[in-house]
C-alpha positions as YAML, in Angstrom:
chain: A
units: angstrom
residues:
- id: 1
  name: MET
  ca: [1.73, -43.81, -122.54]
- id: 2
  name: VAL
  ca: [1.81, -39.94, -121.68]
- id: 3
  name: ALA
  ca: [2.29, -37.64, -124.46]
- id: 4
  name: ASP
  ca: [3.27, -33.86, -123.88]
- id: 5
  name: LEU
  ca: [0.96, -31.27, -124.85]
- id: 6
  name: ARG
  ca: [3.35, -29.19, -126.01]
- id: 7
  name: GLN
  ca: [4.01, -30.66, -128.77]
- id: 8
  name: PHE
  ca: [0.88, -29.39, -130.04]
- id: 9
  name: ASP
  ca: [1.10, -25.69, -131.45]
- id: 10
  name: GLU
  ca: [-2.53, -25.22, -130.72]
- id: 11
  name: LEU
  ca: [-5.07, -27.67, -128.83]
- id: 12
  name: ASN
  ca: [-7.76, -28.87, -130.95]
- id: 13
  name: VAL
  ca: [-10.51, -31.29, -130.38]
- id: 14
  name: LEU
  ca: [-12.58, -32.76, -133.28]
- id: 15
  name: ALA
  ca: [-16.14, -33.33, -132.80]
- id: 16
  name: ILE
  ca: [-18.43, -35.09, -135.40]
- id: 17
  name: ARG
  ca: [-21.63, -33.19, -136.16]
- id: 18
  name: SER
  ca: [-24.58, -34.26, -134.07]
- id: 19
  name: ASP
  ca: [-28.26, -33.58, -134.26]
- id: 20
  name: TRP
  ca: [-28.44, -31.31, -131.34]
- id: 21
  name: ASP
  ca: [-26.52, -28.01, -130.45]
- id: 22
  name: TRP
  ca: [-23.41, -29.91, -129.58]
- id: 23
  name: PRO
  ca: [-20.86, -27.51, -130.94]
- id: 24
  name: GLY
  ca: [-22.51, -24.97, -128.55]
- id: 25
  name: ALA
  ca: [-22.24, -26.62, -125.22]
- id: 26
  name: LEU
  ca: [-18.83, -27.78, -126.10]
- id: 27
  name: ARG
  ca: [-17.35, -24.52, -126.75]
- id: 28
  name: ASP
  ca: [-18.39, -23.34, -123.02]
- id: 29
  name: ILE
  ca: [-16.09, -26.00, -121.93]
- id: 30
  name: PHE
  ca: [-13.53, -25.59, -124.27]
- id: 31
  name: ARG
  ca: [-13.01, -21.85, -124.98]
- id: 32
  name: PRO
  ca: [-12.06, -20.74, -121.35]
- id: 33
  name: ARG
  ca: [-9.43, -23.64, -121.52]
- id: 34
  name: GLY
  ca: [-7.76, -22.07, -124.77]
- id: 35
  name: ILE
  ca: [-8.74, -25.31, -126.80]
- id: 36
  name: ASN
  ca: [-10.27, -24.92, -130.01]
- id: 37
  name: LEU
  ca: [-12.97, -26.93, -131.07]
- id: 38
  name: LEU
  ca: [-13.26, -28.38, -134.68]
- id: 39
  name: VAL
  ca: [-16.40, -29.52, -136.15]
- id: 40
  name: ALA
  ca: [-16.52, -32.18, -138.73]
- id: 41
  name: GLU
  ca: [-19.70, -32.81, -140.98]
- id: 42
  name: ARG
  ca: [-18.58, -35.51, -143.44]
- id: 43
  name: THR
  ca: [-16.07, -38.17, -143.63]
- id: 44
  name: ASN
  ca: [-14.07, -36.55, -146.05]
- id: 45
  name: ASP
  ca: [-14.03, -33.40, -143.60]
- id: 46
  name: ILE
  ca: [-12.91, -35.79, -140.74]
- id: 47
  name: VAL
  ca: [-10.20, -37.33, -142.83]
- id: 48
  name: ASN
  ca: [-9.04, -33.71, -143.98]
- id: 49
  name: VAL
  ca: [-8.85, -32.47, -140.38]
- id: 50
  name: LEU
  ca: [-7.10, -35.53, -138.97]
- id: 51
  name: ARG
  ca: [-4.35, -35.22, -141.93]
- id: 52
  name: HIS
  ca: [-4.00, -31.31, -141.46]
- id: 53
  name: ARG
  ca: [-4.35, -30.32, -138.28]
- id: 54
  name: ARG
  ca: [-2.87, -31.74, -134.72]
- id: 55
  name: ILE
  ca: [-5.82, -33.18, -132.69]
- id: 56
  name: CYS
  ca: [-5.67, -33.94, -128.68]
- id: 57
  name: THR
  ca: [-8.89, -35.96, -128.69]
- id: 58
  name: THR
  ca: [-11.91, -36.55, -131.09]
- id: 59
  name: ILE
  ca: [-15.80, -36.79, -129.49]
- id: 60
  name: ILE
  ca: [-18.00, -38.94, -131.88]
- id: 61
  name: ASP
  ca: [-21.80, -39.01, -131.50]
- id: 62
  name: THR
  ca: [-22.95, -42.61, -132.49]
- id: 63
  name: ASP
  ca: [-26.66, -41.97, -133.19]
- id: 64
  name: LEU
  ca: [-26.55, -39.55, -136.05]
- id: 65
  name: ASP
  ca: [-28.20, -42.47, -138.58]
- id: 66
  name: GLU
  ca: [-27.50, -45.82, -137.15]
- id: 67
  name: PRO
  ca: [-24.92, -46.73, -134.41]
- id: 68
  name: GLU
  ca: [-22.78, -48.23, -136.65]
- id: 69
  name: VAL
  ca: [-21.90, -45.14, -138.61]
- id: 70
  name: GLY
  ca: [-19.83, -43.71, -135.54]
- id: 71
  name: LEU
  ca: [-18.21, -47.06, -135.01]
- id: 72
  name: TRP
  ca: [-17.24, -46.92, -138.47]
- id: 73
  name: THR
  ca: [-16.22, -43.23, -138.22]
- id: 74
  name: LEU
  ca: [-14.04, -44.54, -135.15]
- id: 75
  name: LYS
  ca: [-12.29, -46.94, -137.59]
- id: 76
  name: ILE
  ca: [-11.42, -44.25, -139.80]
- id: 77
  name: ILE
  ca: [-9.85, -42.37, -137.37]
- id: 78
  name: ARG
  ca: [-7.96, -45.23, -136.13]
- id: 79
  name: MET
  ca: [-6.36, -45.64, -139.94]
- id: 80
  name: GLU
  ca: [-5.43, -42.22, -139.48]
- id: 81
  name: GLN
  ca: [-4.42, -41.67, -135.86]
- id: 82
  name: PRO
  ca: [-4.16, -45.36, -133.92]
- id: 83
  name: LEU
  ca: [-3.53, -43.47, -130.41]
- id: 84
  name: MET
  ca: [-5.71, -40.58, -130.38]
- id: 85
  name: PRO
  ca: [-8.38, -40.97, -127.52]
- id: 86
  name: CYS
  ca: [-11.83, -40.59, -128.60]
- id: 87
  name: ILE
  ca: [-15.52, -40.60, -126.35]
- id: 88
  name: LEU
  ca: [-18.29, -42.01, -128.06]
- id: 89
  name: LEU
  ca: [-21.73, -40.49, -127.32]
- id: 90
  name: ALA
  ca: [-24.63, -42.98, -127.49]
- id: 91
  name: LYS
  ca: [-28.12, -42.86, -126.67]
- id: 92
  name: ARG
  ca: [-28.37, -46.89, -126.62]
- id: 93
  name: ALA
  ca: [-25.25, -48.33, -126.21]
- id: 94
  name: THR
  ca: [-25.67, -52.36, -126.71]
- id: 95
  name: ASN
  ca: [-23.28, -54.65, -125.49]
- id: 96
  name: MET
  ca: [-22.36, -55.29, -129.11]
- id: 97
  name: MET
  ca: [-21.74, -51.61, -129.56]
- id: 98
  name: LEU
  ca: [-19.81, -51.66, -126.04]
- id: 99
  name: GLU
  ca: [-17.81, -54.50, -127.30]
- id: 100
  name: LYS
  ca: [-16.38, -52.88, -130.90]
- id: 101
  name: ALA
  ca: [-15.85, -49.87, -129.07]
- id: 102
  name: LEU
  ca: [-12.99, -51.38, -126.86]
- id: 103
  name: GLN
  ca: [-11.91, -53.32, -129.75]
- id: 104
  name: LEU
  ca: [-11.79, -49.91, -131.34]
- id: 105
  name: ASP
  ca: [-9.89, -48.59, -128.10]
- id: 106
  name: ALA
  ca: [-12.07, -45.78, -127.29]
- id: 107
  name: PHE
  ca: [-11.48, -43.99, -124.37]
- id: 108
  name: SER
  ca: [-15.01, -44.16, -123.12]
- id: 109
  name: VAL
  ca: [-18.91, -44.53, -124.22]
- id: 110
  name: MET
  ca: [-21.15, -41.83, -122.58]
- id: 111
  name: SER
  ca: [-24.83, -42.08, -122.66]
- id: 112
  name: LYS
  ca: [-26.86, -39.52, -124.24]
- id: 113
  name: PRO
  ca: [-28.42, -36.88, -123.13]
- id: 114
  name: VAL
  ca: [-24.91, -35.81, -122.18]
- id: 115
  name: ASP
  ca: [-24.38, -34.38, -118.78]
- id: 116
  name: MET
  ca: [-21.56, -31.90, -119.45]
- id: 117
  name: SER
  ca: [-20.20, -32.02, -116.09]
- id: 118
  name: ILE
  ca: [-19.62, -35.74, -116.71]
- id: 119
  name: LEU
  ca: [-18.23, -35.21, -119.64]
- id: 120
  name: ARG
  ca: [-15.80, -32.45, -118.22]
- id: 121
  name: ASP
  ca: [-14.87, -34.97, -115.72]
- id: 122
  name: GLN
  ca: [-14.05, -37.46, -118.73]
- id: 123
  name: LEU
  ca: [-12.05, -34.88, -120.41]
- id: 124
  name: ASN
  ca: [-10.01, -34.16, -117.52]
- id: 125
  name: ARG
  ca: [-9.22, -38.30, -117.02]
- id: 126
  name: LEU
  ca: [-8.42, -38.41, -120.55]
- id: 127
  name: PHE
  ca: [-6.25, -35.32, -120.66]
- id: 128
  name: VAL
  ca: [-4.33, -36.49, -117.33]
- id: 129
  name: LYS
  ca: [-4.14, -40.18, -118.55]
- id: 130
  name: ARG
  ca: [-2.82, -39.41, -122.04]
- id: 131
  name: TYR
  ca: [-1.13, -35.79, -121.71]
- id: 132
  name: GLY
  ca: [-0.07, -35.47, -118.12]
- id: 133
  name: SER
  ca: [-2.41, -32.28, -117.99]
- id: 134
  name: HIS
  ca: [-5.30, -30.83, -115.69]
- id: 135
  name: ILE
  ca: [-6.45, -28.44, -118.20]
- id: 136
  name: PHE
  ca: [-10.25, -29.66, -117.35]
- id: 137
  name: SER
  ca: [-9.96, -29.78, -113.61]
- id: 138
  name: SER
  ca: [-12.21, -27.60, -112.03]
...
């Protein structure tokens, strides 16, 4: 299903706080394309952002405390926005985690440390597939 990006008054991507300078690295990808990066620190922040802002996609670091926390975060997102594409980042992607991510319809699971060119490629694939947009094409 291709959605129209014109339905968004602004383009927002939600990133769940990470244990490294994730927002700084992401801004280098998003800012030149006119995409706003919103960063959520806690579960309440995630829910608040999802209820009050239109979000194109979410990027979740699953390794903050335990991998299950990242999957739990994805479950919360699914309750609020069942069709929103989500990318998961994982230091150790076990088969069980990949299976649960698939069940929760994650768009992709990427290994950490994140190769920013691969992330940009994943974002390009996501935006082409979901929104018919080549905003992340080189």
